[in-house]
Structures are given as structure tokens and as C-alpha cells.
N, CA, C and O atoms as a Maestro MAE file, in Angstrom:
{
 s_m_m2io_version
 :::
 2.0.0
}

f_m_ct {
 s_m_title
 :::
 protein
 m_atom[332] {
  # First column is atom index #
  i_m_mmod_type
  r_m_x_coord
  r_m_y_coord
  r_m_z_coord
  i_m_residue_number
  s_m_chain_name
  s_m_pdb_residue_name
  s_m_pdb_atom_name
  i_m_atomic_number
  :::
  1 25 129.972 99.477 -17.792 1 A "MET " " N  " 7
  2 3 128.657 99.211 -18.345 1 A "MET " " CA " 6
  3 2 128.515 100.599 -19.228 1 A "MET " " C  " 6
  4 15 128.760 101.750 -18.867 1 A "MET " " O  " 8
  5 25 128.032 100.111 -20.518 2 A "ASP " " N  " 7
  6 3 127.690 101.216 -21.417 2 A "ASP " " CA " 6
  7 2 126.368 102.000 -20.794 2 A "ASP " " C  " 6
  8 15 125.239 101.528 -20.929 2 A "ASP " " O  " 8
  9 25 126.630 103.287 -20.074 3 A "ILE " " N  " 7
  10 3 125.519 104.028 -19.249 3 A "ILE " " CA " 6
  11 2 124.454 104.467 -20.495 3 A "ILE " " C  " 6
  12 15 123.254 104.573 -20.242 3 A "ILE " " O  " 8
  13 25 124.870 104.663 -21.574 4 A "GLN " " N  " 7
  14 3 124.055 105.158 -22.514 4 A "GLN " " CA " 6
  15 2 122.952 104.068 -22.911 4 A "GLN " " C  " 6
  16 15 121.743 104.256 -22.777 4 A "GLN " " O  " 8
  17 25 123.535 102.907 -23.415 5 A "LYS " " N  " 7
  18 3 122.488 101.745 -23.630 5 A "LYS " " CA " 6
  19 2 121.543 101.401 -22.430 5 A "LYS " " C  " 6
  20 15 120.353 101.103 -22.521 5 A "LYS " " O  " 8
  21 25 122.261 101.493 -21.336 6 A "TYR " " N  " 7
  22 3 121.104 101.146 -20.044 6 A "TYR " " CA " 6
  23 2 120.086 102.198 -20.141 6 A "TYR " " C  " 6
  24 15 118.909 101.842 -20.196 6 A "TYR " " O  " 8
  25 25 120.414 103.590 -20.173 7 A "GLU " " N  " 7
  26 3 119.671 104.536 -20.016 7 A "GLU " " CA " 6
  27 2 118.583 104.461 -21.172 7 A "GLU " " C  " 6
  28 15 117.433 104.779 -20.871 7 A "GLU " " O  " 8
  29 25 118.815 104.132 -22.247 8 A "ALA " " N  " 7
  30 3 118.128 104.129 -23.327 8 A "ALA " " CA " 6
  31 2 117.103 102.928 -23.269 8 A "ALA " " C  " 6
  32 15 116.099 102.961 -23.981 8 A "ALA " " O  " 8
  33 25 117.352 101.879 -22.430 9 A "GLY " " N  " 7
  34 3 116.504 100.745 -22.212 9 A "GLY " " CA " 6
  35 2 117.178 99.586 -23.292 9 A "GLY " " C  " 6
  36 15 116.528 98.565 -23.516 9 A "GLY " " O  " 8
  37 25 118.342 99.769 -23.865 10 A "GLN " " N  " 7
  38 3 118.891 98.657 -24.656 10 A "GLN " " CA " 6
  39 2 119.639 97.690 -24.028 10 A "GLN " " C  " 6
  40 15 120.076 96.734 -24.669 10 A "GLN " " O  " 8
  41 25 119.862 97.840 -22.705 11 A "TYR " " N  " 7
  42 3 120.654 96.773 -22.172 11 A "TYR " " CA " 6
  43 2 119.804 96.660 -20.507 11 A "TYR " " C  " 6
  44 15 119.349 97.609 -19.869 11 A "TYR " " O  " 8
  45 25 119.795 95.467 -20.191 12 A "THR " " N  " 7
  46 3 119.155 95.263 -19.006 12 A "THR " " CA " 6
  47 2 120.185 94.572 -18.238 12 A "THR " " C  " 6
  48 15 120.810 93.664 -18.785 12 A "THR " " O  " 8
  49 25 120.445 94.918 -16.964 13 A "LEU " " N  " 7
  50 3 121.526 94.350 -15.752 13 A "LEU " " CA " 6
  51 2 120.778 92.993 -15.449 13 A "LEU " " C  " 6
  52 15 119.579 92.857 -15.208 13 A "LEU " " O  " 8
  53 25 121.798 91.979 -15.517 14 A "GLN " " N  " 7
  54 3 121.405 90.587 -15.110 14 A "GLN " " CA " 6
  55 2 121.860 90.285 -13.762 14 A "GLN " " C  " 6
  56 15 122.792 89.526 -13.495 14 A "GLN " " O  " 8
  57 25 120.961 91.093 -12.716 15 A "LYS " " N  " 7
  58 3 121.324 90.828 -11.328 15 A "LYS " " CA " 6
  59 2 121.119 89.659 -10.880 15 A "LYS " " C  " 6
  60 15 120.164 89.029 -11.332 15 A "LYS " " O  " 8
  61 25 121.833 89.168 -10.033 16 A "ARG " " N  " 7
  62 3 121.686 87.823 -9.362 16 A "ARG " " CA " 6
  63 2 122.768 87.806 -8.096 16 A "ARG " " C  " 6
  64 15 123.751 88.534 -8.236 16 A "ARG " " O  " 8
  65 25 122.656 87.013 -6.846 17 A "GLN " " N  " 7
  66 3 123.177 87.156 -5.930 17 A "GLN " " CA " 6
  67 2 124.618 86.274 -6.149 17 A "GLN " " C  " 6
  68 15 124.778 85.244 -6.804 17 A "GLN " " O  " 8
  69 25 125.605 87.058 -5.360 18 A "PHE " " N  " 7
  70 3 126.727 85.992 -5.678 18 A "PHE " " CA " 6
  71 2 127.798 86.587 -4.394 18 A "PHE " " C  " 6
  72 15 127.647 87.726 -3.950 18 A "PHE " " O  " 8
  73 25 128.608 85.889 -4.009 19 A "GLU " " N  " 7
  74 3 129.714 85.871 -3.079 19 A "GLU " " CA " 6
  75 2 130.814 86.739 -3.320 19 A "GLU " " C  " 6
  76 15 131.701 86.350 -4.080 19 A "GLU " " O  " 8
  77 25 130.890 87.916 -2.755 20 A "PHE " " N  " 7
  78 3 131.686 88.917 -3.012 20 A "PHE " " CA " 6
  79 2 133.141 88.736 -2.760 20 A "PHE " " C  " 6
  80 15 133.995 89.224 -3.500 20 A "PHE " " O  " 8
  81 25 133.380 88.110 -1.829 21 A "ASN " " N  " 7
  82 3 134.826 87.694 -1.088 21 A "ASN " " CA " 6
  83 2 135.552 86.883 -2.330 21 A "ASN " " C  " 6
  84 15 136.628 87.157 -2.861 21 A "ASN " " O  " 8
  85 25 134.708 85.881 -2.613 22 A "SER " " N  " 7
  86 3 135.623 85.101 -3.749 22 A "SER " " CA " 6
  87 2 135.488 85.729 -5.031 22 A "SER " " C  " 6
  88 15 136.480 85.501 -5.725 22 A "SER " " O  " 8
  89 25 134.689 86.382 -5.555 23 A "PHE " " N  " 7
  90 3 134.651 87.395 -6.763 23 A "PHE " " CA " 6
  91 2 136.094 88.489 -6.894 23 A "PHE " " C  " 6
  92 15 136.745 88.716 -7.914 23 A "PHE " " O  " 8
  93 25 136.283 88.971 -5.685 24 A "ILE " " N  " 7
  94 3 137.479 89.953 -5.602 24 A "ILE " " CA " 6
  95 2 138.552 89.113 -5.368 24 A "ILE " " C  " 6
  96 15 139.634 89.606 -5.686 24 A "ILE " " O  " 8
  97 25 138.591 87.868 -4.857 25 A "LYS " " N  " 7
  98 3 139.854 87.237 -4.595 25 A "LYS " " CA " 6
  99 2 140.401 86.620 -6.052 25 A "LYS " " C  " 6
  100 15 141.582 86.565 -6.392 25 A "LYS " " O  " 8
  101 25 139.288 86.188 -6.794 26 A "GLU " " N  " 7
  102 3 139.405 85.614 -8.164 26 A "GLU " " CA " 6
  103 2 140.132 86.800 -9.153 26 A "GLU " " C  " 6
  104 15 141.012 86.548 -9.977 26 A "GLU " " O  " 8
  105 25 139.576 88.118 -8.890 27 A "ILE " " N  " 7
  106 3 140.074 89.126 -9.729 27 A "ILE " " CA " 6
  107 2 141.521 89.520 -9.393 27 A "ILE " " C  " 6
  108 15 142.369 89.813 -10.236 27 A "ILE " " O  " 8
  109 25 141.705 89.493 -8.054 28 A "GLN " " N  " 7
  110 3 142.966 89.651 -7.514 28 A "GLN " " CA " 6
  111 2 144.133 88.518 -8.257 28 A "GLN " " C  " 6
  112 15 145.142 88.940 -8.822 28 A "GLN " " O  " 8
  113 25 143.876 87.352 -8.171 29 A "ARG " " N  " 7
  114 3 144.451 86.445 -8.733 29 A "ARG " " CA " 6
  115 2 144.731 86.644 -10.144 29 A "ARG " " C  " 6
  116 15 145.863 86.284 -10.467 29 A "ARG " " O  " 8
  117 25 144.109 87.054 -10.940 30 A "SER " " N  " 7
  118 3 144.032 87.412 -12.315 30 A "SER " " CA " 6
  119 2 145.274 88.201 -12.617 30 A "SER " " C  " 6
  120 15 146.102 87.861 -13.461 30 A "SER " " O  " 8
  121 25 145.353 89.378 -11.802 31 A "PHE " " N  " 7
  122 3 146.367 90.289 -12.022 31 A "PHE " " CA " 6
  123 2 147.627 89.859 -11.147 31 A "PHE " " C  " 6
  124 15 148.588 90.617 -11.281 31 A "PHE " " O  " 8
  125 25 147.764 89.042 -10.482 32 A "GLU " " N  " 7
  126 3 149.139 88.610 -9.992 32 A "GLU " " CA " 6
  127 2 150.214 88.558 -10.719 32 A "GLU " " C  " 6
  128 15 151.315 88.813 -10.231 32 A "GLU " " O  " 8
  129 25 150.047 88.219 -11.995 33 A "SER " " N  " 7
  130 3 151.266 87.778 -12.918 33 A "SER " " CA " 6
  131 2 151.601 88.842 -13.489 33 A "SER " " C  " 6
  132 15 152.805 88.898 -13.737 33 A "SER " " O  " 8
  133 25 150.872 89.897 -13.860 34 A "ILE " " N  " 7
  134 3 151.033 91.112 -14.386 34 A "ILE " " CA " 6
  135 2 152.141 92.034 -13.110 34 A "ILE " " C  " 6
  136 15 153.255 92.540 -13.243 34 A "ILE " " O  " 8
  137 25 151.271 91.941 -11.995 35 A "ALA " " N  " 7
  138 3 152.093 92.628 -10.918 35 A "ALA " " CA " 6
  139 2 153.418 92.122 -10.640 35 A "ALA " " C  " 6
  140 15 154.318 92.903 -10.332 35 A "ALA " " O  " 8
  141 25 153.638 90.675 -10.739 36 A "SER " " N  " 7
  142 3 155.095 90.159 -10.742 36 A "SER " " CA " 6
  143 2 155.973 90.612 -11.775 36 A "SER " " C  " 6
  144 15 157.084 91.078 -11.525 36 A "SER " " O  " 8
  145 25 155.510 90.491 -12.923 37 A "SER " " N  " 7
  146 3 156.258 90.736 -14.146 37 A "SER " " CA " 6
  147 2 156.964 92.387 -14.224 37 A "SER " " C  " 6
  148 15 158.021 92.752 -14.738 37 A "SER " " O  " 8
  149 25 155.820 93.237 -13.433 38 A "ARG " " N  " 7
  150 3 156.259 94.698 -13.547 38 A "ARG " " CA " 6
  151 2 156.899 95.004 -11.865 38 A "ARG " " C  " 6
  152 15 156.908 96.176 -11.490 38 A "ARG " " O  " 8
  153 25 157.263 94.234 -11.195 39 A "GLN " " N  " 7
  154 3 157.595 94.365 -9.860 39 A "GLN " " CA " 6
  155 2 156.816 95.248 -9.098 39 A "GLN " " C  " 6
  156 15 157.253 96.285 -8.599 39 A "GLN " " O  " 8
  157 25 155.583 94.811 -9.001 40 A "ILE " " N  " 7
  158 3 154.584 95.891 -8.280 40 A "ILE " " CA " 6
  159 2 154.052 95.025 -7.150 40 A "ILE " " C  " 6
  160 15 153.662 93.888 -7.414 40 A "ILE " " O  " 8
  161 25 154.017 95.436 -6.058 41 A "THR " " N  " 7
  162 3 153.379 94.598 -4.826 41 A "THR " " CA " 6
  163 2 152.017 94.740 -4.991 41 A "THR " " C  " 6
  164 15 151.577 95.889 -5.026 41 A "THR " " O  " 8
  165 25 151.182 93.714 -5.110 42 A "PHE " " N  " 7
  166 3 149.704 93.844 -5.189 42 A "PHE " " CA " 6
  167 2 149.057 92.815 -4.217 42 A "PHE " " C  " 6
  168 15 149.311 91.612 -4.271 42 A "PHE " " O  " 8
  169 25 148.241 93.352 -3.366 43 A "SER " " N  " 7
  170 3 147.821 92.740 -2.348 43 A "SER " " CA " 6
  171 2 146.321 93.022 -2.246 43 A "SER " " C  " 6
  172 15 145.869 94.096 -2.641 43 A "SER " " O  " 8
  173 25 145.560 92.087 -1.731 44 A "LEU " " N  " 7
  174 3 144.504 92.093 -1.104 44 A "LEU " " CA " 6
  175 2 143.852 92.430 0.253 44 A "LEU " " C  " 6
  176 15 143.645 91.437 0.951 44 A "LEU " " O  " 8
  177 25 143.524 93.487 0.722 45 A "ASN " " N  " 7
  178 3 143.090 93.628 2.104 45 A "ASN " " CA " 6
  179 2 141.597 93.906 2.312 45 A "ASN " " C  " 6
  180 15 140.997 94.967 2.135 45 A "ASN " " O  " 8
  181 25 141.156 92.791 2.701 46 A "ASN " " N  " 7
  182 3 139.708 92.718 2.523 46 A "ASN " " CA " 6
  183 2 139.211 92.285 3.769 46 A "ASN " " C  " 6
  184 15 139.451 91.182 4.261 46 A "ASN " " O  " 8
  185 25 138.341 93.386 4.397 47 A "PHE " " N  " 7
  186 3 137.630 93.307 5.794 47 A "PHE " " CA " 6
  187 2 136.287 93.052 5.800 47 A "PHE " " C  " 6
  188 15 135.691 93.199 6.867 47 A "PHE " " O  " 8
  189 25 135.561 92.626 4.625 48 A "LEU " " N  " 7
  190 3 134.208 92.072 4.657 48 A "LEU " " CA " 6
  191 2 134.260 90.778 5.369 48 A "LEU " " C  " 6
  192 15 135.132 89.910 5.316 48 A "LEU " " O  " 8
  193 25 132.876 90.825 6.219 49 A "PRO " " N  " 7
  194 3 132.760 89.216 6.630 49 A "PRO " " CA " 6
  195 2 132.652 88.338 5.568 49 A "PRO " " C  " 6
  196 15 132.248 88.597 4.434 49 A "PRO " " O  " 8
  197 25 133.007 87.368 5.973 50 A "TYR " " N  " 7
  198 3 132.690 85.911 5.292 50 A "TYR " " CA " 6
  199 2 131.566 84.876 5.480 50 A "TYR " " C  " 6
  200 15 131.627 84.090 6.426 50 A "TYR " " O  " 8
  201 25 130.612 84.853 4.669 51 A "PRO " " N  " 7
  202 3 130.616 85.260 3.494 51 A "PRO " " CA " 6
  203 2 129.925 86.539 3.263 51 A "PRO " " C  " 6
  204 15 129.251 86.944 4.210 51 A "PRO " " O  " 8
  205 25 129.961 87.329 2.088 52 A "TRP " " N  " 7
  206 3 129.523 88.577 1.833 52 A "TRP " " CA " 6
  207 2 128.590 88.500 0.514 52 A "TRP " " C  " 6
  208 15 129.088 88.658 -0.601 52 A "TRP " " O  " 8
  209 25 127.486 88.298 0.661 53 A "TYR " " N  " 7
  210 3 126.738 88.248 -0.701 53 A "TYR " " CA " 6
  211 2 126.326 89.693 -1.082 53 A "TYR " " C  " 6
  212 15 126.322 90.539 -0.187 53 A "TYR " " O  " 8
  213 25 125.982 90.033 -2.329 54 A "VAL " " N  " 7
  214 3 125.761 91.215 -3.246 54 A "VAL " " CA " 6
  215 2 124.706 90.598 -4.137 54 A "VAL " " C  " 6
  216 15 124.621 89.378 -4.280 54 A "VAL " " O  " 8
  217 25 123.868 91.500 -4.758 55 A "CYS " " N  " 7
  218 3 123.219 91.231 -5.533 55 A "CYS " " CA " 6
  219 2 123.109 92.260 -6.834 55 A "CYS " " C  " 6
  220 15 122.365 93.228 -6.676 55 A "CYS " " O  " 8
  221 25 123.714 92.139 -7.959 56 A "TYR " " N  " 7
  222 3 124.122 92.926 -9.159 56 A "TYR " " CA " 6
  223 2 124.480 92.040 -10.148 56 A "TYR " " C  " 6
  224 15 124.478 90.814 -10.037 56 A "TYR " " O  " 8
  225 25 124.822 92.755 -11.232 57 A "ASP " " N  " 7
  226 3 125.292 92.253 -12.491 57 A "ASP " " CA " 6
  227 2 126.748 91.790 -12.453 57 A "ASP " " C  " 6
  228 15 127.561 92.563 -12.960 57 A "ASP " " O  " 8
  229 25 127.152 90.779 -11.990 58 A "GLU " " N  " 7
  230 3 128.473 90.275 -11.835 58 A "GLU " " CA " 6
  231 2 129.372 90.410 -12.821 58 A "GLU " " C  " 6
  232 15 130.541 90.714 -12.586 58 A "GLU " " O  " 8
  233 25 128.848 90.167 -14.175 59 A "LYS " " N  " 7
  234 3 129.900 90.664 -15.240 59 A "LYS " " CA " 6
  235 2 130.107 92.202 -15.445 59 A "LYS " " C  " 6
  236 15 131.195 92.575 -15.884 59 A "LYS " " O  " 8
  237 25 129.287 92.974 -15.201 60 A "GLU " " N  " 7
  238 3 129.295 94.373 -15.023 60 A "GLU " " CA " 6
  239 2 130.431 94.866 -14.059 60 A "GLU " " C  " 6
  240 15 131.376 95.591 -14.371 60 A "GLU " " O  " 8
  241 25 130.187 94.395 -12.973 61 A "ILE " " N  " 7
  242 3 131.311 94.692 -11.652 61 A "ILE " " CA " 6
  243 2 132.569 94.107 -12.095 61 A "ILE " " C  " 6
  244 15 133.568 94.695 -11.680 61 A "ILE " " O  " 8
  245 25 132.762 93.092 -12.836 62 A "GLU " " N  " 7
  246 3 133.824 92.346 -13.048 62 A "GLU " " CA " 6
  247 2 134.356 93.481 -14.202 62 A "GLU " " C  " 6
  248 15 135.469 93.910 -13.899 62 A "GLU " " O  " 8
  249 25 133.834 94.036 -15.399 63 A "LYS " " N  " 7
  250 3 134.269 94.482 -16.185 63 A "LYS " " CA " 6
  251 2 134.881 95.860 -15.644 63 A "LYS " " C  " 6
  252 15 135.957 96.310 -16.039 63 A "LYS " " O  " 8
  253 25 133.943 96.561 -14.553 64 A "VAL " " N  " 7
  254 3 134.634 97.580 -14.095 64 A "VAL " " CA " 6
  255 2 135.833 97.708 -13.203 64 A "VAL " " C  " 6
  256 15 136.608 98.664 -13.189 64 A "VAL " " O  " 8
  257 25 135.892 96.657 -12.479 65 A "LEU " " N  " 7
  258 3 137.115 96.257 -11.630 65 A "LEU " " CA " 6
  259 2 138.275 95.956 -12.509 65 A "LEU " " C  " 6
  260 15 139.385 96.380 -12.187 65 A "LEU " " O  " 8
  261 25 138.101 95.227 -13.643 66 A "PHE " " N  " 7
  262 3 139.124 94.822 -14.606 66 A "PHE " " CA " 6
  263 2 139.647 96.261 -15.202 66 A "PHE " " C  " 6
  264 15 140.858 96.470 -15.266 66 A "PHE " " O  " 8
  265 25 138.830 97.106 -15.574 67 A "ASN " " N  " 7
  266 3 139.364 98.266 -16.126 67 A "ASN " " CA " 6
  267 2 139.956 99.096 -15.197 67 A "ASN " " C  " 6
  268 15 140.938 99.783 -15.480 67 A "ASN " " O  " 8
  269 25 139.421 99.085 -14.078 68 A "LEU " " N  " 7
  270 3 140.285 100.064 -12.987 68 A "LEU " " CA " 6
  271 2 141.586 99.415 -12.626 68 A "LEU " " C  " 6
  272 15 142.444 100.244 -12.326 68 A "LEU " " O  " 8
  273 25 141.979 98.152 -12.570 69 A "LEU " " N  " 7
  274 3 143.060 97.643 -12.112 69 A "LEU " " CA " 6
  275 2 143.884 97.723 -13.397 69 A "LEU " " C  " 6
  276 15 145.080 97.937 -13.198 69 A "LEU " " O  " 8
  277 25 143.526 97.606 -14.595 70 A "SER " " N  " 7
  278 3 144.378 97.343 -15.851 70 A "SER " " CA " 6
  279 2 144.938 98.659 -15.994 70 A "SER " " C  " 6
  280 15 146.146 98.730 -16.222 70 A "SER " " O  " 8
  281 25 144.108 99.951 -15.875 71 A "ASN " " N  " 7
  282 3 144.559 101.251 -15.809 71 A "ASN " " CA " 6
  283 2 145.687 101.562 -14.745 71 A "ASN " " C  " 6
  284 15 146.724 102.152 -15.049 71 A "ASN " " O  " 8
  285 25 145.376 101.085 -13.384 72 A "ALA " " N  " 7
  286 3 146.103 101.055 -12.451 72 A "ALA " " CA " 6
  287 2 147.535 100.485 -12.714 72 A "ALA " " C  " 6
  288 15 148.528 101.182 -12.509 72 A "ALA " " O  " 8
  289 25 147.612 99.281 -13.143 73 A "PHE " " N  " 7
  290 3 148.853 98.677 -13.677 73 A "PHE " " CA " 6
  291 2 149.513 99.351 -14.690 73 A "PHE " " C  " 6
  292 15 150.715 99.572 -14.541 73 A "PHE " " O  " 8
  293 25 148.925 99.729 -15.728 74 A "LYS " " N  " 7
  294 3 149.276 100.565 -16.864 74 A "LYS " " CA " 6
  295 2 150.271 101.814 -16.314 74 A "LYS " " C  " 6
  296 15 151.415 102.124 -16.647 74 A "LYS " " O  " 8
  297 25 149.486 102.307 -15.484 75 A "PHE " " N  " 7
  298 3 149.880 103.987 -15.288 75 A "PHE " " CA " 6
  299 2 150.904 103.889 -13.967 75 A "PHE " " C  " 6
  300 15 151.284 104.913 -13.399 75 A "PHE " " O  " 8
  301 25 151.337 102.468 -13.509 76 A "THR " " N  " 7
  302 3 152.068 102.595 -11.892 76 A "THR " " CA " 6
  303 2 153.659 102.130 -12.647 76 A "THR " " C  " 6
  304 15 153.973 101.347 -13.544 76 A "THR " " O  " 8
  305 25 154.320 102.953 -11.860 77 A "ALA " " N  " 7
  306 3 155.709 102.489 -12.061 77 A "ALA " " CA " 6
  307 2 156.156 101.077 -11.281 77 A "ALA " " C  " 6
  308 15 155.705 100.642 -10.222 77 A "ALA " " O  " 8
  309 25 157.058 100.574 -12.037 78 A "PRO " " N  " 7
  310 3 157.632 99.198 -11.199 78 A "PRO " " CA " 6
  311 2 158.040 99.839 -9.904 78 A "PRO " " C  " 6
  312 15 158.416 100.985 -9.659 78 A "PRO " " O  " 8
  313 25 157.806 98.446 -8.900 79 A "ARG " " N  " 7
  314 3 158.475 98.317 -7.447 79 A "ARG " " CA " 6
  315 2 157.601 99.753 -6.744 79 A "ARG " " C  " 6
  316 15 158.175 100.492 -5.945 79 A "ARG " " O  " 8
  317 25 156.459 99.938 -7.092 80 A "VAL " " N  " 7
  318 3 155.585 100.651 -6.141 80 A "VAL " " CA " 6
  319 2 154.384 99.601 -5.761 80 A "VAL " " C  " 6
  320 15 153.983 98.686 -6.481 80 A "VAL " " O  " 8
  321 25 153.902 99.957 -4.441 81 A "VAL " " N  " 7
  322 3 152.999 99.078 -3.707 81 A "VAL " " CA " 6
  323 2 151.808 99.587 -3.981 81 A "VAL " " C  " 6
  324 15 151.676 100.809 -3.926 81 A "VAL " " O  " 8
  325 25 150.757 98.793 -4.315 82 A "LEU " " N  " 7
  326 3 149.162 99.007 -4.420 82 A "LEU " " CA " 6
  327 2 148.549 98.112 -3.764 82 A "LEU " " C  " 6
  328 15 148.679 96.888 -3.784 82 A "LEU " " O  " 8
  329 25 147.580 99.064 -2.924 83 A "TYR " " N  " 7
  330 3 146.678 98.181 -1.925 83 A "TYR " " CA " 6
  331 2 145.115 98.326 -2.466 83 A "TYR " " C  " 6
  332 15 144.202 97.745 -1.879 83 A "TYR " " O  " 8
  :::
 }
 m_bond[331] {
  # First column is bond index #
  i_m_from
  i_m_to
  i_m_order
  :::
  1 1 2 1
  2 2 3 1
  3 3 4 2
  4 3 5 1
  5 5 6 1
  6 6 7 1
  7 7 8 2
  8 7 9 1
  9 9 10 1
  10 10 11 1
  11 11 12 2
  12 11 13 1
  13 13 14 1
  14 14 15 1
  15 15 16 2
  16 15 17 1
  17 17 18 1
  18 18 19 1
  19 19 20 2
  20 19 21 1
  21 21 22 1
  22 22 23 1
  23 23 24 2
  24 23 25 1
  25 25 26 1
  26 26 27 1
  27 27 28 2
  28 27 29 1
  29 29 30 1
  30 30 31 1
  31 31 32 2
  32 31 33 1
  33 33 34 1
  34 34 35 1
  35 35 36 2
  36 35 37 1
  37 37 38 1
  38 38 39 1
  39 39 40 2
  40 39 41 1
  41 41 42 1
  42 42 43 1
  43 43 44 2
  44 43 45 1
  45 45 46 1
  46 46 47 1
  47 47 48 2
  48 47 49 1
  49 49 50 1
  50 50 51 1
  51 51 52 2
  52 51 53 1
  53 53 54 1
  54 54 55 1
  55 55 56 2
  56 55 57 1
  57 57 58 1
  58 58 59 1
  59 59 60 2
  60 59 61 1
  61 61 62 1
  62 62 63 1
  63 63 64 2
  64 63 65 1
  65 65 66 1
  66 66 67 1
  67 67 68 2
  68 67 69 1
  69 69 70 1
  70 70 71 1
  71 71 72 2
  72 71 73 1
  73 73 74 1
  74 74 75 1
  75 75 76 2
  76 75 77 1
  77 77 78 1
  78 78 79 1
  79 79 80 2
  80 79 81 1
  81 81 82 1
  82 82 83 1
  83 83 84 2
  84 83 85 1
  85 85 86 1
  86 86 87 1
  87 87 88 2
  88 87 89 1
  89 89 90 1
  90 90 91 1
  91 91 92 2
  92 91 93 1
  93 93 94 1
  94 94 95 1
  95 95 96 2
  96 95 97 1
  97 97 98 1
  98 98 99 1
  99 99 100 2
  100 99 101 1
  101 101 102 1
  102 102 103 1
  103 103 104 2
  104 103 105 1
  105 105 106 1
  106 106 107 1
  107 107 108 2
  108 107 109 1
  109 109 110 1
  110 110 111 1
  111 111 112 2
  112 111 113 1
  113 113 114 1
  114 114 115 1
  115 115 116 2
  116 115 117 1
  117 117 118 1
  118 118 119 1
  119 119 120 2
  120 119 121 1
  121 121 122 1
  122 122 123 1
  123 123 124 2
  124 123 125 1
  125 125 126 1
  126 126 127 1
  127 127 128 2
  128 127 129 1
  129 129 130 1
  130 130 131 1
  131 131 132 2
  132 131 133 1
  133 133 134 1
  134 134 135 1
  135 135 136 2
  136 135 137 1
  137 137 138 1
  138 138 139 1
  139 139 140 2
  140 139 141 1
  141 141 142 1
  142 142 143 1
  143 143 144 2
  144 143 145 1
  145 145 146 1
  146 146 147 1
  147 147 148 2
  148 147 149 1
  149 149 150 1
  150 150 151 1
  151 151 152 2
  152 151 153 1
  153 153 154 1
  154 154 155 1
  155 155 156 2
  156 155 157 1
  157 157 158 1
  158 158 159 1
  159 159 160 2
  160 159 161 1
  161 161 162 1
  162 162 163 1
  163 163 164 2
  164 163 165 1
  165 165 166 1
  166 166 167 1
  167 167 168 2
  168 167 169 1
  169 169 170 1
  170 170 171 1
  171 171 172 2
  172 171 173 1
  173 173 174 1
  174 174 175 1
  175 175 176 2
  176 175 177 1
  177 177 178 1
  178 178 179 1
  179 179 180 2
  180 179 181 1
  181 181 182 1
  182 182 183 1
  183 183 184 2
  184 183 185 1
  185 185 186 1
  186 186 187 1
  187 187 188 2
  188 187 189 1
  189 189 190 1
  190 190 191 1
  191 191 192 2
  192 191 193 1
  193 193 194 1
  194 194 195 1
  195 195 196 2
  196 195 197 1
  197 197 198 1
  198 198 199 1
  199 199 200 2
  200 199 201 1
  201 201 202 1
  202 202 203 1
  203 203 204 2
  204 203 205 1
  205 205 206 1
  206 206 207 1
  207 207 208 2
  208 207 209 1
  209 209 210 1
  210 210 211 1
  211 211 212 2
  212 211 213 1
  213 213 214 1
  214 214 215 1
  215 215 216 2
  216 215 217 1
  217 217 218 1
  218 218 219 1
  219 219 220 2
  220 219 221 1
  221 221 222 1
  222 222 223 1
  223 223 224 2
  224 223 225 1
  225 225 226 1
  226 226 227 1
  227 227 228 2
  228 227 229 1
  229 229 230 1
  230 230 231 1
  231 231 232 2
  232 231 233 1
  233 233 234 1
  234 234 235 1
  235 235 236 2
  236 235 237 1
  237 237 238 1
  238 238 239 1
  239 239 240 2
  240 239 241 1
  241 241 242 1
  242 242 243 1
  243 243 244 2
  244 243 245 1
  245 245 246 1
  246 246 247 1
  247 247 248 2
  248 247 249 1
  249 249 250 1
  250 250 251 1
  251 251 252 2
  252 251 253 1
  253 253 254 1
  254 254 255 1
  255 255 256 2
  256 255 257 1
  257 257 258 1
  258 258 259 1
  259 259 260 2
  260 259 261 1
  261 261 262 1
  262 262 263 1
  263 263 264 2
  264 263 265 1
  265 265 266 1
  266 266 267 1
  267 267 268 2
  268 267 269 1
  269 269 270 1
  270 270 271 1
  271 271 272 2
  272 271 273 1
  273 273 274 1
  274 274 275 1
  275 275 276 2
  276 275 277 1
  277 277 278 1
  278 278 279 1
  279 279 280 2
  280 279 281 1
  281 281 282 1
  282 282 283 1
  283 283 284 2
  284 283 285 1
  285 285 286 1
  286 286 287 1
  287 287 288 2
  288 287 289 1
  289 289 290 1
  290 290 291 1
  291 291 292 2
  292 291 293 1
  293 293 294 1
  294 294 295 1
  295 295 296 2
  296 295 297 1
  297 297 298 1
  298 298 299 1
  299 299 300 2
  300 299 301 1
  301 301 302 1
  302 302 303 1
  303 303 304 2
  304 303 305 1
  305 305 306 1
  306 306 307 1
  307 307 308 2
  308 307 309 1
  309 309 310 1
  310 310 311 1
  311 311 312 2
  312 311 313 1
  313 313 314 1
  314 314 315 1
  315 315 316 2
  316 315 317 1
  317 317 318 1
  318 318 319 1
  319 319 320 2
  320 319 321 1
  321 321 322 1
  322 322 323 1
  323 323 324 2
  324 323 325 1
  325 325 326 1
  326 326 327 1
  327 327 328 2
  328 327 329 1
  329 329 330 1
  330 330 331 1
  331 331 332 2
  :::
 }
}
């Protein structure tokens, strides 16, 4: 999220309730092919109860997680285990 826009009142979070376990599983699936192509073991160890609902801006959380994982894969050498 662009913090400056939010703090300046130019951006409003679109908070809504969504099921977090399904959400992170979908993100994990999005990175399976890149993990496979780079020979990186990538698994999801989720200990949250099912269902686990959160109330926040889903697109902003998705953006943050995609950026974190993209950088992790970008700077991880092949044949390394990421958890």
C-alpha cells in the first residue's frame, strides 16, 4: 500500500471480511510454477483454524504478500527450502 497516499487521505482502504486460509492457499498456488522452475521447495504450513476470517483490504494484503514472495524467490538460490 502506498503509505503516503493513505496518510494524505488520497486512498481509502476497502475493508471487507474474507476467509484467510483460502486466500493464502491461492497465493501459494500462484508461486508453485516459479518455485518448480527454480528448483525451490515451497510449501505452506498453515496452523490457523479453518475457517479463519479477517477484515481488511484484500487487494492490499495480496499486493504485500506478492511483493514479499516475489523478492524471496528473486533472491533465493535454487534448491533451497522456503517455508
